[in-house]
N, CA and C of each residue as an Amber inpcrd file, in Angstrom:
protein
   246
-162.6360000  32.6950000-115.0910000-162.1870000  32.8570000-113.7310000
-160.8700000  32.1060000-113.5730000-159.9080000  32.7120000-112.9330000
-158.6080000  32.0800000-112.7460000-158.2030000  32.1390000-111.2890000
-157.3160000  31.2270000-110.9070000-156.8120000  31.2440000-109.5360000
-155.4870000  32.0050000-109.4880000-154.7710000  31.9280000-108.3610000
-153.5340000  32.6820000-108.1860000-152.4690000  32.3110000-109.2030000
-152.4750000  31.0870000-109.6780000-151.4600000  30.6370000-110.6350000
-151.8350000  30.9830000-112.0630000-153.0240000  31.5080000-112.2690000
-153.4650000  31.8570000-113.6070000-154.2370000  30.7460000-114.2910000
-154.3870000  29.6010000-113.6180000-155.1310000  28.4790000-114.1790000
-156.6280000  28.7140000-114.0220000-157.3790000  28.2590000-114.9910000
-158.8360000  28.3960000-114.9200000-159.3690000  27.4880000-113.8170000
-160.2920000  27.9990000-113.0230000-160.9210000  27.1920000-111.9850000
-162.1430000  26.5000000-112.5560000-162.5250000  25.3780000-111.9550000
-163.6250000  24.5720000-112.4650000-164.9560000  24.8860000-111.7960000
-164.9360000  25.5820000-110.6780000-166.1780000  25.8460000-109.9560000
-166.6040000  27.2880000-110.1410000-167.8680000  27.5080000-109.8980000
-168.4150000  28.8530000-109.9910000-168.9680000  29.2450000-108.6360000
-168.9920000  30.5200000-108.3640000-169.5880000  30.9970000-107.1260000
-168.7090000  30.7630000-105.9190000-169.3130000  30.9380000-104.7680000
-168.5570000  30.7910000-103.5220000-168.4650000  29.3140000-103.1350000
-167.4580000  28.9700000-102.3530000-167.3270000  27.5750000-101.9020000
-168.4710000  27.2060000-100.9550000-168.8040000  25.9360000-100.9250000
-169.8700000  25.4760000-100.0300000-169.3920000  25.4970000 -98.5870000
-170.2920000  25.8240000 -97.6710000-169.9280000  25.7850000 -96.2490000
-169.5730000  24.3600000 -95.8200000-168.6970000  24.2650000 -94.8500000
-168.2500000  22.9570000 -94.3540000-169.4360000  22.1090000 -93.8720000
-170.4330000  22.7310000 -93.2450000-171.6060000  21.9910000 -92.7640000
-172.3610000  21.3370000 -93.9260000-172.4270000  22.0010000 -95.0520000
-173.1110000  21.4520000 -96.2310000-172.3460000  20.2590000 -96.7700000
-171.0340000  20.3750000 -96.8480000-170.2030000  19.2740000 -97.3410000
-170.3320000  18.0700000 -96.4150000-170.2830000  18.3030000 -95.1130000
-170.4200000  17.2140000 -94.1420000-171.7890000  16.5510000 -94.2460000
-172.8490000  17.3360000 -94.4190000-174.1980000  16.7730000 -94.5450000
-174.2930000  15.8920000 -95.7840000-173.7600000  16.3570000 -96.9070000
-173.7840000  15.5530000 -98.1290000-173.0360000  14.2330000 -97.9320000
-171.8940000  14.2990000 -97.2490000-171.1110000  13.0890000 -96.9850000
-171.8800000  12.1250000 -96.0790000-172.5880000  12.6600000 -95.0870000
-173.3700000  11.8070000 -94.1810000-174.5330000  11.1530000 -94.9140000
-175.1920000  11.8950000 -95.7950000-176.2960000  11.3240000 -96.5740000
-175.7670000  10.2230000 -97.4780000-174.6430000  10.4640000 -98.1370000
-174.0520000   9.4550000 -99.0110000-173.6450000   8.2100000 -98.2180000
-173.0290000   8.4080000 -97.0610000-172.6300000   7.2790000 -96.2210000
-173.8410000   6.4950000 -95.7360000-174.9160000   7.1910000 -95.4000000
-176.1340000   6.5190000 -94.9430000-176.7250000   5.6610000 -96.0610000
-176.7670000   6.2070000 -97.2630000-177.2900000   5.4250000 -98.3930000
-176.4040000   4.2200000 -98.6850000-175.1010000   4.3870000 -98.5570000
-174.1780000   3.2850000 -98.8090000-174.3680000   2.1680000 -97.7770000
-174.6100000   2.5550000 -96.5250000-174.7490000   1.5660000 -95.4550000
-176.1440000   0.9410000 -95.3920000-177.1730000   1.7500000 -95.6270000
-178.5480000   1.2950000 -95.4110000-179.2600000   0.8660000 -96.6880000
-178.6910000   1.1470000 -97.8400000-179.3420000   0.7720000 -99.0930000
-180.3190000   1.8420000 -99.5580000-181.0580000   1.5390000-100.6200000
-181.9760000   2.5230000-101.2080000-183.0050000   3.0380000-100.2000000
-183.2350000   4.3430000-100.2440000-184.1760000   4.9930000 -99.3320000
-184.9500000   6.0720000-100.0770000-186.1610000   6.3340000 -99.6000000
-186.9260000   7.4760000-100.1180000-186.4360000   8.7300000 -99.3960000
-186.8160000   9.8830000 -99.9180000-186.4410000  11.1360000 -99.2760000
-187.0380000  11.2080000 -97.8690000-188.2690000  10.7680000 -97.7240000
-188.9220000  10.7950000 -96.4150000-188.1770000   9.9090000 -95.4090000
-187.7590000   8.7280000 -95.8520000-187.0030000   7.8360000 -94.9730000
-185.6790000   8.4770000 -94.5530000-185.0280000   9.1550000 -95.4850000
-183.7680000   9.8170000 -95.1500000-183.9750000  10.9150000 -94.1180000
-185.0650000  11.6640000 -94.2390000-185.3760000  12.7070000 -93.2600000
-185.5550000  12.0760000 -91.8790000-186.3310000  11.0040000 -91.8170000
-186.6060000  10.3510000 -90.5290000-185.3520000   9.7190000 -89.9280000
-184.5310000   9.0900000 -90.7600000-183.3840000   8.3280000 -90.2550000
-182.1490000   9.1780000 -89.9750000-182.0010000  10.2930000 -90.6790000
-180.8120000  11.1210000 -90.4740000-181.0680000  12.2960000 -89.5380000
-182.3260000  12.7230000 -89.4210000-182.6450000  13.8600000 -88.5770000
-182.4570000  15.2040000 -89.2580000-182.0540000  15.2030000 -90.5300000
-181.9280000  16.4610000 -91.2610000-183.3000000  16.9130000 -91.7280000
-183.4380000  18.2090000 -91.9710000-184.6980000  18.7700000 -92.4600000
-184.9460000  18.3210000 -93.9000000-186.2010000  18.3150000 -94.2850000
-186.5730000  17.8780000 -95.6300000-185.8930000  18.6600000 -96.7270000
-185.8000000  19.9860000 -96.5620000-185.1480000  20.7860000 -97.6010000
-183.6510000  20.5210000 -97.6630000-183.0320000  20.1960000 -96.5290000
-181.6050000  19.8630000 -96.5270000-181.3540000  18.5440000 -97.2560000
-182.2180000  17.5630000 -97.0220000-182.0930000  16.2890000 -97.7270000
-182.3010000  16.4880000 -99.2180000-183.3030000  17.2640000 -99.5780000
-183.5810000  17.5360000-100.9910000-182.3460000  18.1140000-101.6830000
-181.7260000  19.1110000-101.0580000-180.5600000  19.7440000-101.6540000
-179.3550000  18.8010000-101.6960000-179.1640000  18.0000000-100.6570000
-178.0670000  17.0300000-100.6600000-178.2580000  16.0090000-101.7760000
-179.4870000  15.5130000-101.9270000-179.7540000  14.5510000-102.9940000
-179.5040000  15.1650000-104.3630000-179.8870000  16.4200000-104.5150000
-179.6630000  17.1160000-105.7800000-178.1640000  17.2080000-106.0880000
-177.3740000  17.6580000-105.1080000-175.9360000  17.8080000-105.3330000
-175.2650000  16.4650000-105.5880000-175.6410000  15.4510000-104.8170000
-175.0460000  14.1230000-104.9900000-175.4150000  13.5060000-106.3360000
-176.6340000  13.7280000-106.7910000-177.0320000  13.1840000-108.0890000
-176.3170000  13.9230000-109.2260000-176.1280000  15.2320000-109.0840000
-175.3870000  15.9950000-110.1030000-173.9280000  15.5520000-110.1860000
-173.3960000  15.0690000-109.0720000-172.0160000  14.5790000-109.0270000
-171.9340000  13.0990000-109.4140000-173.0580000  12.5130000-109.8140000
-173.1410000  11.0980000-110.2120000-172.7260000  10.1410000-109.0970000
-172.9590000  10.5260000-107.8570000-172.6540000   9.6550000-106.7240000
-173.8580000   8.8190000-106.3220000-175.0690000   9.3140000-106.6310000
-176.2900000   8.5740000-106.3420000-177.2010000   8.6480000-107.5630000
-178.1670000   7.7340000-107.5790000-179.1360000   7.7160000-108.6760000
-180.5190000   7.4510000-108.1030000-181.5200000   7.9610000-108.8000000
-182.9080000   7.7910000-108.3760000-183.5580000   6.7180000-109.2330000
-184.2660000   5.8230000-108.5610000-185.0590000   4.8040000-109.2400000
-186.4530000   4.8750000-108.6430000-187.4070000   5.3690000-109.4240000
-188.7450000   5.5800000-108.8830000-188.6870000   6.6470000-107.8150000
-189.0690000   6.2870000-106.5960000-189.0290000   7.2640000-105.5080000
-187.8760000   7.0150000-104.5450000-187.0130000   6.0510000-104.8570000
-185.8920000   5.7560000-103.9630000-184.5770000   6.2410000-104.5520000
-183.6550000   6.5200000-103.6590000-182.3140000   6.9600000-104.0140000
-181.3220000   5.9210000-103.5290000-180.2930000   5.6610000-104.3300000
-179.2650000   4.6840000-103.9600000-177.9230000   5.1510000-104.4990000
-176.8600000   4.6070000-103.9120000-175.5150000   4.9260000-104.3740000
-175.3590000   4.3840000-105.7880000-174.7940000   5.2150000-106.6610000
-174.5690000   4.7980000-108.0440000-173.4640000   3.7360000-108.0820000
-173.6010000   2.7650000-108.9720000-172.5370000   1.7850000-109.1080000
-171.2550000   2.4510000-109.6250000-170.1340000   1.9320000-109.1820000
-168.8480000   2.4790000-109.6210000-168.6720000   2.1840000-111.1100000
-168.0870000   3.1150000-111.8610000-167.8710000   2.8520000-113.2780000
-166.8780000   1.7030000-113.4670000-167.1200000   0.9280000-114.4830000
-166.2600000  -0.2130000-114.7750000-164.9070000   0.2730000-115.2700000
-163.8630000  -0.3900000-114.7930000-162.5000000  -0.0510000-115.2410000
-161.9220000  -1.2640000-115.9470000-161.1090000  -0.9930000-116.9230000
-160.5310000  -2.1070000-117.6870000-159.0990000  -2.3230000-117.3090000
């Protein structure tokens, strides 16, 4: 797949809706501010539906922005730079 300039694009499929991107950012910000949380706690504290939280956690973990420890999710530590 290539873009208008002929360069290969890195993503597949259609772009994510703005609401999805905003929800992922809010979940990440909540975890950063409140510390490790379970999925159930995130549902209760953010007001998002359980399936929305599940999908946000999945996308954020695939992007290495959060990590799961047992049943809790937390922001991943920043990689060390030299």
